[in-house]
C-alpha positions in Angstrom: 15.4 -27.1 4.6 15.9 -23.3 4.9 14.8 -23.4 1.2 12.0 -25.6 2.1 10.8 -23.1 4.9 11.4 -20.1 2.7 9.2 -21.6 -0.3 6.4 -22.3 2.4 6.6 -19.1 3.6 6.4 -17.5 0.1 3.7 -19.7 -0.8 1.3 -18.7 2.1 2.1 -15.5 1.3 1.0 -15.4 -2.3 -1.4 -17.8 -2.3 -3.7 -16.8 0.2 -7.4 -16.2 -1.1 -8.9 -13.8 -3.5 -1.0 4.5 26.2 -0.1 7.3 28.4 -0.3 9.9 25.3 -3.4 8.4 24.3 -6.9 10.5 24.7 -9.2 8.9 27.0 -11.7 7.8 24.2 -13.4 4.8 26.8 -13.3 1.2 26.0 -13.8 -0.5 23.2 -17.4 -1.6 21.9 -18.6 -4.7 22.1 -19.5 -6.5 19.3 -23.2 -6.7 20.3 -22.7 -2.6 20.2 -21.5 -2.3 16.8 -24.1 -4.7 15.7 -26.6 -2.9 16.9 -25.0 0.8 15.8 -23.1 0.3 12.5 -20.6 3.1 11.7 -21.4 6.2 9.6 -19.1 6.4 6.4 -15.4 8.0 7.5 -15.6 10.0 4.3 -18.4 12.0 3.2 -19.8 11.9 0.1 -16.6 13.1 -2.1 -17.7 16.0 -5.1 -15.4 18.7 -6.8 -13.8 18.9 -10.1 -11.7 16.4 -11.9 -7.7 16.3 -11.7 -5.8 18.8 -13.3 -3.4 15.6 -14.3 -4.1 12.5 -15.2 -3.9 9.6 -12.0 -1.7 6.7 -12.6 -2.1 4.0 -10.2 0.6 1.9 -9.1 0.2 -1.9 -7.6 2.5 -3.2 -4.9 4.5 -6.6 -4.6 2.9 -10.2 -5.7 0.2 -7.9 -7.5 -1.3 -6.8 -11.0 -4.3 -4.9 -11.9 -6.7 -7.7 -11.4 -5.4 -9.9 -8.7 -6.5 -10.1 -4.8 -3.8 -7.2 -4.8 -4.9 -4.6 -7.4 -7.1 -1.9 -6.7 -10.5 -3.2 -6.7 -12.7 -0.7 -8.8 -10.8 2.2 -8.1 -10.3 3.1 -11.1 -13.8 3.0 -12.7 -15.1 4.8 -9.4 -12.2 7.9 -10.5 -13.3 7.8 -14.3 -16.8 7.8 -13.1 -15.9 11.5 -11.2 -14.4 12.9 -14.3 -10.9 11.8 -13.8 -8.5 10.5 -16.3 -7.2 7.3 -14.7 -4.9 4.8 -16.3 -3.4 1.6 -14.3 0.2 0.4 -14.7 1.3 -3.0 -14.8 4.8 -3.7 -13.4 6.9 -7.2 -12.8 5.5 -8.6 -9.3 8.8 -10.1 -8.4 11.6 -7.4 -8.7 13.4 -4.4 -7.4 12.2 -0.8 -7.9 14.8 -0.1 -10.6 13.4 -2.8 -12.9 9.7 -1.9 -11.9 10.2 1.7 -12.1 10.7 1.5 -15.9 7.2 -0.1 -16.4 5.7 2.1 -14.6 7.7 4.9 -16.7 5.8 3.4 -19.8 2.8 3.9 -18.3 3.3 7.8 -17.4 4.7 8.1 -20.6 1.4 7.0 -22.5 -1.0 9.0 -20.1 1.3 12.0 -20.9 0.8 11.4 -24.5 -3.1 10.4 -24.6 -3.8 13.3 -22.3 -1.5 15.7 -23.9 -0.8 16.7 -20.1 2.1 17.6 -18.5 2.3 16.2 -15.6 0.8 13.0 -13.6 -0.5 12.1 -10.2 0.9 9.1 -8.7 -1.2 6.9 -6.4 0.5 3.9 -5.0 -0.4 1.2 -2.7 2.5 -0.6 -0.8 5.8 -1.4 -2.8 4.6 1.0 -5.4 5.8 4.0 -3.2 9.1 2.7 -3.9 8.7 2.1 -7.4 7.1 5.6 -7.6 10.2 7.1 -6.0 12.6 5.2 -8.1 10.5 7.2 -11.4 11.3 10.3 -9.8 14.9 10.4 -8.2 16.4 8.2 -10.4 14.7 7.8 -13.7 14.4 11.5 -13.6 10.7 11.9 -13.9 10.5 14.7 -11.1 9.2 17.4 -14.1 6.2 15.3 -15.5 4.8 14.2 -11.7 2.6 16.6 -10.0 2.3 14.5 -6.8 2.7 10.9 -5.2 0.5 9.8 -2.9 1.5 6.3 -0.9 -0.6 4.3 0.9 0.7 1.9 3.4 3.9 2.0 1.1 7.3 0.5 3.2 9.4 3.6 3.0 11.5 2.0 5.6 11.0 -1.2 5.0 8.7 -4.1 6.4 10.5 -6.9 8.7 8.8 -9.7 6.6 11.2 -9.1 3.8 14.0 -9.2 6.2 12.9 -12.6 8.1 12.4 -13.9 4.2 16.0 -12.9 3.2 17.1 -14.6 6.3 15.6 -18.0 5.0 17.2 -17.5 1.4 20.6 -19.2 0.8 22.2 -17.6 -2.2 22.4 -21.3 -4.4 18.2 -21.1 -4.1 17.8 -18.2 -6.2 17.3 -20.1 -9.4 14.8 -22.1 -8.0 13.0 -19.5 -6.2 12.9 -17.4 -9.2 11.6 -19.9 -11.1 8.4 -20.5 -8.9 8.0 -16.8 -8.7 7.7 -16.4 -12.2 5.6 -19.2 -12.9 3.2 -18.3 -10.3 3.1 -14.9 -11.3 2.4 -15.2 -14.9 -0.9 -17.2 -14.2 -2.2 -13.1 -13.0 0.7 -11.2 -14.8 2.1 -10.6 -17.9 5.5 -9.2 -16.6 6.2 -11.9 -14.5 8.4 -14.1 -16.7 11.7 -12.8 -15.3 11.1 -12.6 -11.4 14.2 -11.6 -8.8 12.6 -12.5 -5.5 15.9 -11.7 -3.6 15.9 -8.3 -5.4 12.3 -7.4 -4.6 13.1 -8.7 -0.7 16.4 -6.7 -0.2 14.5 -3.4 -1.4 11.4 -4.0 1.1 13.7 -4.9 4.0 14.2 -2.6 6.7 18.2 -3.2 6.4 18.2 -1.8 3.2 15.8 1.5 3.7 18.4 3.8 4.7 20.4 3.5 1.8 17.4 3.3 -0.3 15.9 6.5 0.7 19.5 8.5 1.1 19.5 7.7 -2.8 16.3 8.8 -3.4 15.9 12.3 -2.1 12.7 14.0 -2.8 12.6 16.2 -5.7 11.0 19.7 -4.9 8.6 19.7 -7.9 6.9 16.9 -6.5 3.9 17.0 -3.8 4.7 13.5 -1.9 1.9 12.6 0.7 0.8 9.1 2.5 -1.7 7.5 4.2 -1.2 4.6 7.0 -3.4 1.6 7.8 -4.3 0.6 11.0 -5.8 -2.8 12.1 -5.2 -5.7 14.7 -6.0 -9.7 14.5 -9.0 -9.3 17.2 -10.3 -6.2 16.1 -9.0 -4.3 19.7 -7.6 -0.9 19.8 -3.6 -1.0 20.3 -2.2 0.8 22.7 0.3 3.0 20.5 -2.0 3.4 17.7 -3.0 7.2 18.5 1.0 8.2 18.8 2.2 6.2 15.9 -0.7 8.2 13.7 0.5 11.5 15.2 -3.3 11.8 16.5 -4.4 11.7 12.7 -6.3 8.3 13.4 -9.6 8.1 11.5 -11.7 6.2 13.9 -15.3 5.8 15.2 -15.3 5.5 18.7 -13.2 2.9 19.8 -13.5 0.4 16.7 -10.3 -1.4 15.3 -10.3 -2.9 11.9 -10.2 -6.7 12.5 -7.0 -7.7 10.6 -8.0 -10.6 7.8 -6.6 -14.1 9.4 -4.3 -14.9 6.1 -2.4 -11.6 7.2 -1.8 -13.0 10.9 1.8 -14.1 10.4 3.3 -11.3 8.6 1.3 -9.0 11.0 3.3 -10.4 14.2 6.8 -10.3 12.3 5.8 -6.3 11.2 4.8 -5.7 14.6 7.9 -6.6 16.0 6.5 -9.0 18.4 5.7 -7.6 21.9 6.6 -4.0 20.4 3.1 -4.1 19.1 4.1 -1.5 16.4 0.9 -0.5 14.5 0.6 -1.6 11.1 -1.9 -3.2 8.5 -0.4 -6.7 8.6 2.0 -5.8 6.2 4.0 -2.1 6.7 4.2 -0.2 10.1 2.7 3.3 10.3 5.9 4.5 10.9 7.6 2.8 7.9 4.2 4.1 5.7 5.1 7.9 6.7 6.4 10.1 3.7 6.1 13.4 2.5 3.1 15.2 4.3 1.3 12.6 6.3 -2.5 13.0 6.3 -3.2 10.0 8.6 -4.5 6.3 9.5 -7.0 4.4 8.2 -8.8 1.5 10.0 -7.6 -1.3 7.3 -5.2 -3.7 6.7 -3.2 -4.0 3.8 -5.9 -5.6 1.6 -8.5 -3.3 2.8 -6.6 -0.6 1.6 -7.2 -1.6 -2.3 -10.7 -3.4 -1.6 -9.5 -6.8 -1.3 -10.3 -9.5 -1.0 -14.0 -8.8 -0.9 -15.4 -5.4 -2.1 -18.2 -5.2 0.2 -18.6 -1.5 0.3 -18.4 0.4 3.6 -17.0 -1.7 6.5 -20.4 -1.4 8.9 -17.6 -2.0 11.9 -15.0 0.6 11.0 -17.2 2.8 8.4 -14.1 2.6 6.1 -15.2 2.6 2.4 -12.0 2.1 0.1 -13.9 3.6 -3.2 -15.0 6.7 -1.3 -11.2 7.0 -0.1 -9.4 7.1 -3.4 -12.4 9.4 -4.5 -11.9 11.7 -1.5 -7.9 11.6 -2.4 -8.4 12.5 -5.7 -10.6 15.5 -5.4 -8.1 16.6 -3.1 -5.6 16.3 -5.3 -7.3 18.3 -7.8 -8.5 20.9 -5.1 -4.4 21.4 -4.3 -3.9 22.2 -8.1 -3.0 19.2 -9.3 
């Protein structure tokens, strides 16, 4: 029975379609007001010089460069701005130790083809843990100029802890086989999946040990962004504080969570604690290095999925302008 519940949980997660200190912002705008007065783009048109070092994009769990968790149109947009961009592909269901070896291959290729001495890593979700493994354990600190993470669960996600509680040891072979069969439909590196290893790495209970064994490298610039969303699009009472005052939002317009993320969001928020999150990672967990702020986006919006609609007229978030802004900012910092 536990195995059946776990399989249903994983299948649902994987197969969804492509307070007191808060400032007085006033009441949330009504849907009629939002329709009448669409939001302005949160980011002005980005401009600047190309990044000094090539950019490597790293995807998260259950992902590939082409599926619903991949960076939708980001590489193409950055290349049009003159940046040299590489898109990594790593095993979708495995530990950072395994995934980082594939990421290393992409970094090596970027360095060899461009002649650059270092790269800028931009990673979404679990990709941030892979990048830290690459830097701290595989010794790539001398080849990485910067690491930018977007909603990476540096302190874990409760979704993984719950999944592990439903995963009896005897079921690993079956679960791994199912994950491999599904993963091979979109990711060529999914043939030897290890779901327990992936979930263990993502669990809140594992985060202290991972962070202790993966110290930051002083040669690398670390920065992070977090996403904030809610099922009903109602601003949360803890959003502002969790985002350390760096909450990018127009008026009182919160992002509307994609309904397919709702079951995971309830777990991520720790139920009635209402921890601000994007459906998969809390703001606190996503914070690492220099925290740049919160964007009004759920875990899918952050990579322009499932639907690429340009700017969100409710929130003003445009994922392509966001990544273009990040890239030009890295260039302005000398990276």
